[in-house]
N, C-alpha and C positions, 0 to 999 in steps of 0.2 A: 761667348758664343752661343750663338743661337741655333738648338736642335732643329726648329722647323726647316731650316735651310738647307737641311741633308734629307727631308722629308720624315722625320722621326718625331713621333709624338711623346711627348714625356710621359703621358699616362701609360703607352704601350710599352716604353724604355721601362716603367718602374715593373711592371708585368714581367717582362722577359728577366728582369735581373732577379725579381722576386722566383720565377720558374727554374732559373739556373742556380740559386742558392738553395733551393727547397731540393730540386733533382739531383745536386750534387753530395748533400747531406745524405740524403737514400743513399747513393752508391756509396760514398763515403762509410755510413756506419754497414753497409752489408758487406764490404770488403773487412772491415775492423773483425768483425765477426769471424770471418773464413782466417784471415791471415793472421789474427790472435790466437788461433786454435793451440792449443802446446804442440800439438802434432805437427803442425806445419810450420809454427814459426821458428821449433828449432832446426828444422831442414832447410829453410829458403831464407832465413834472416842473413840480412845483408850479401845477398846473392845476386840483387839487380832484376828480381824477378816481378814482384810486386806491380811495380808502374807499367811494364809492358799488359799483364793480365788485366788491368784497371783501365788501361787506354783502349784495347780491342773490346772489353767487354761493354764498355761505356758507349764506343762507336757503335757496336751491336745494339744496343737498346735506344740510340738515339734515333739509329736509322729505322728500327724496326717501329717506333712511335713518331717517325716522322718531323723529329723535333731539329729544326733549323731555325736557329735563334737570330741569325742575319734575315733570312728571309721573311721572319715575322716581322722584324725590327723594321728593314725599308718597306716592307709591304709588297714582297714579291709574291706573286704566284704559286710559282713552284721551290719546292727545297731543292739545294743544288749537294753536289758531292763536296765541295769546298766550302760551303756552308756546314756540311755535317763533320768535317774535318776540324773547321774551326770550333766549332760547337763543343767538339768532343776534348779540343784542347783545353778550351775554359774551363770545363766542367773539370778534368781531370785535374787542372791547376786549384782549382776551387776546393776540389777534394783533399789535394794537398796540404790544403790551409785551413781546413777544418781538423785535418788529423793532428797538425803543428799546435792547432788552439786546444783541442781535447788533451793530446797528451802532455804538451811543454807547457801552457799556461794554465790549465785547470788540471791537469795531474789525473785525467781519468784514461787509465788503460787497466788492461786485464793483467794480471798475477803471473799469465806467461811471458809478457814483456819484461817484466822484472827478472 
């Protein structure tokens, strides 16, 4: 498949993917410190609170900085709410992947999680 057919520059694609990976890593590490704190961990573990909090906070950060990955990728002049929502979902999903990598594969977790 030729990405140029869709108006996507492969160099720009690499930059956007790199930005999403770095952005999600920062978000994941920020919230791991908060949610792995012993005081909070014992109260909110397995209650389904983490994901909505991360989604809302990620959306607010993305909206504040105007990071619409789709608008950047398709070279649109203006960001859109749909772009912000999709970028939020992508970043939150990658955050979940980072969490799995750190906890399950590498075994990097706080003692509060144990």
